[in-house]
C-alpha positions in Angstrom: 4.9 41.1 -27.9 4.8 42.3 -31.5 7.3 41.1 -34.0 7.8 42.3 -37.5 7.6 40.0 -40.5 11.4 40.1 -41.0 12.0 39.2 -37.3 9.6 36.2 -37.7 11.5 35.1 -40.9 14.8 35.4 -39.0 13.4 33.2 -36.2 12.2 30.7 -38.7 15.5 30.6 -40.6 17.6 30.3 -37.4 15.4 27.4 -36.2 15.3 25.5 -39.5 18.7 26.0 -41.1 22.0 26.0 -39.3 24.4 28.7 -40.1 27.4 27.3 -42.0 30.7 28.3 -40.4 34.0 26.6 -40.0 33.1 24.8 -36.7 29.7 23.6 -37.9 31.3 22.3 -41.1 33.8 20.2 -39.2 31.0 18.8 -37.1 29.0 18.0 -40.2 32.0 16.2 -41.8 32.6 14.2 -38.6 29.0 13.2 -38.3 28.8 12.2 -42.0 32.0 10.1 -41.7 30.7 8.4 -38.6 27.3 7.8 -40.2 29.0 6.3 -43.3 31.1 4.0 -41.0 28.0 2.9 -39.1 26.1 2.3 -42.3 29.0 0.3 -43.8 29.3 -1.9 -40.7 25.5 -2.2 -40.4 25.3 -3.4 -44.0 28.2 -5.8 -43.4 26.2 -7.3 -40.5 23.1 -7.7 -42.6 25.2 -9.5 -45.3 26.6 -11.8 -42.6 23.1 -12.6 -41.2 21.8 -13.3 -44.8 24.8 -15.5 -45.5 24.2 -17.3 -42.2 20.7 -18.0 -43.4 22.1 -19.8 -46.5 21.5 -17.0 -49.0 24.2 -15.1 -51.0 24.2 -11.3 -50.9 27.1 -9.1 -51.8 26.7 -5.6 -53.1 30.1 -4.2 -52.3 32.0 -2.0 -54.7 35.6 -1.6 -54.3 38.1 -1.3 -53.2 38.0 2.3 -54.3 40.9 4.5 -53.6 44.3 5.7 -54.6 48.0 4.7 -54.4 50.6 7.3 -55.0 53.6 5.2 -53.9 54.1 6.7 -50.5 50.5 6.8 -49.4 47.7 4.4 -50.3 44.0 4.6 -49.3 41.3 2.2 -50.2 37.6 2.0 -49.2 35.0 -0.7 -49.7 31.7 0.9 -50.5 28.4 -0.8 -50.0 24.7 0.3 -50.0 25.0 0.9 -46.2 27.6 3.5 -46.8 25.2 5.4 -49.1 22.3 4.9 -46.7 24.4 6.4 -43.9 24.8 9.8 -45.6 21.1 10.8 -45.2 21.1 9.5 -41.7 24.1 11.6 -41.0 22.4 14.7 -42.3 19.3 13.9 -40.1 21.6 13.5 -37.0 23.4 16.8 -37.8 20.1 18.7 -38.2 19.0 17.4 -34.7 22.2 18.7 -33.0 
C-alpha cells in the first residue's frame, strides 16, 4: 500500500487534532464545564480534609458573577476549578 506524503499528513492530522464543528464544540464546552465542576468539588474536599487535620486552607476567590436585577449568577472559583480545565481538555482529546 503506497500513500503519498499529503495522504500521510492528512492521516496524522485527523488522528491528532479533532475537527472543530458545532457538535464537537458543544461536547467540548460540556466536558470543560463538567471538569471545572469536578475540580471545584475536589478542591473543596481537599480543603475539608485539611481543615479536619487542624490546618487552615482557603484559596477561594469569589463570589464572581453578575446581577442585572432579574437574573443573578455567582460562582466561587478555587484552584481546583482552574486545574479542571486542562483535565477537561485531556478528556476531550481522548474521546
